C-alpha angles and dihedrals in degrees: 000000000000102000121109109237115198092201123055117187129187134188149103113317110216138170110226117226101201126193131173131217089029100158092126091051090055091055096042096050099032095245129157119235095239110027146098123226142159111248115257129186089285091059102034093103096055096090095056090041091056092047093051102038111024140059104249130206111200114213135171108260147166116116099249092040090053090050091046091053089048091052092046089051089063101037134071119269117288093025103116133045126182130204128198140121125270139165125248095258147103093279090059090049090053090052093049091050092051091047092050091052091060095039096254117148116213126212097188126178102223120212105191094194093053134073122238113257122261138201125207105219110197113192120200114170107309093337129095128199116199121203113180135197106190100198106158093007092074091052092073112137129214089223089068089069093058094043119120089252099050107027093072090051091056092046092051098044121098098190130043130194128190129177120229090234088070089068091072088079112350106060092126091055093045091051091049091057094039094051093048089051093048094047091050094046092245127142121266120191126191129190116206087214101188140009092250091065096068090033099054106011099044093128091057092043092050090054092055103039096077089064096048121109093179128024120191126193144138128249096266091050091048091051091049089053091049091050093048092046096048094243114172094220099059095163100034104100097189090049091049092048090050092050092052092045092052096047119112116300126192097205107052094180091085125041118231119249121203120198121192121186123204104196111246089355125080128300118234125210129184126184119197116238140080092323114043095167107145119247114221119205118193119225121224102237122226125216119250090251091058095053113090105162132351094199108121097009092124091048090050089052090051091048093053092046092050093049091052093048091050087050090053094245121158121263089252091055092043093055091046092052089047089054091050092051092048091050091049092050097051090053090060134056114270127339095327141125137223123274129239088042121264113223109231098172 
C-alpha cells in the first residue's frame, strides 16, 4: 500500500441487512421508525429473524465507510483510505468488493476469530431504523494505527474523518488521529452520527471536539447535543450550531465549522470567528415517487462534502455537492451511488 491518500477515514465496518415493509419488526424489537441504535438484549434476535423470515438485500455499510466510498466516488483514484476492524469472513469480502467498486482502499485490521459487524436496516415508507451489532468492529486496536502498514497513511493524509459511532469503543484511537491532525495543522472532521452519541457518550465526545475543524450532524443529533450540554436553545438549530462552533478548540489557526442538515429542509452552517452568522442552504426537494431509500443519505452528504473539501472547494460548493450526493443516494437502494459515475465537480 504505497499510494499517498489525502483522505483517511476511520469507523465501524458493517454489512447492512436491509429489509422493506418492516413495521412488524419495529414493534417486535422496540425500534423507532427513524433512528439508529446499538442492539441490546431486546434486539439480539433480529438478525436471525430477518434471515429466516424476510427477503434481505445485503449492502456495504458503516457510516464512515459509506462516507468514504462517497468521497472516493468523486475523487481521483488512490484518494481515500479507510480503517476499521473486520472478521475473516464472507461479510468482509462483500465490503471489500463494494469499496473496490467506488475506488476506496481499505486498511482493515482483521480479527480471524471474530465475525464482521452487521446492521439491521428496517425500511418503513421513507424512514429507516438502524440496529447495529458491532462484533469485530469494536475490537479495533490503537496499535493498528502505528503499524508499518497504517502509520505512513496517517502521516501522508491531509484530511481525516471519523464517525461518532466509533466513540462507543474507539475513543483512544480517535483521539490519537485527531491530535496528530491538530498538531500537524491538518483537517479533522467528525460526524455526530446519531442522537445517542451526545446523549450517552458525551464524555468521549467532549474529549474529541477540541480537535475538530469540521463537525457534521443532523437536526436530531444537534438537539441531542444541546439537551446533553444544557443549552438554553434546545430547538434552535442555528444557535446550537453556533454553540458547537464556538466551543474550545486546540488548533486556533483554523476556525471550526459546524454543518447541520435537516433532511429535505435547509442545511445550516456556522463558522467560528468574528462573524458567526449562520449560513442557510436550501435543499432541492424530491417528490415522494423519486425517493427510494433514505438509508445512508447523511453519509452520502458527508462523502460529497469531504470530497469537495479535499479538492479545496469553498464551503458553499462543498454543501451543494453534499446535497447532490444525498439526493443521488435517496433515489437508489441503500447507501449507494449511480453508475456510470456522475460528474459533480
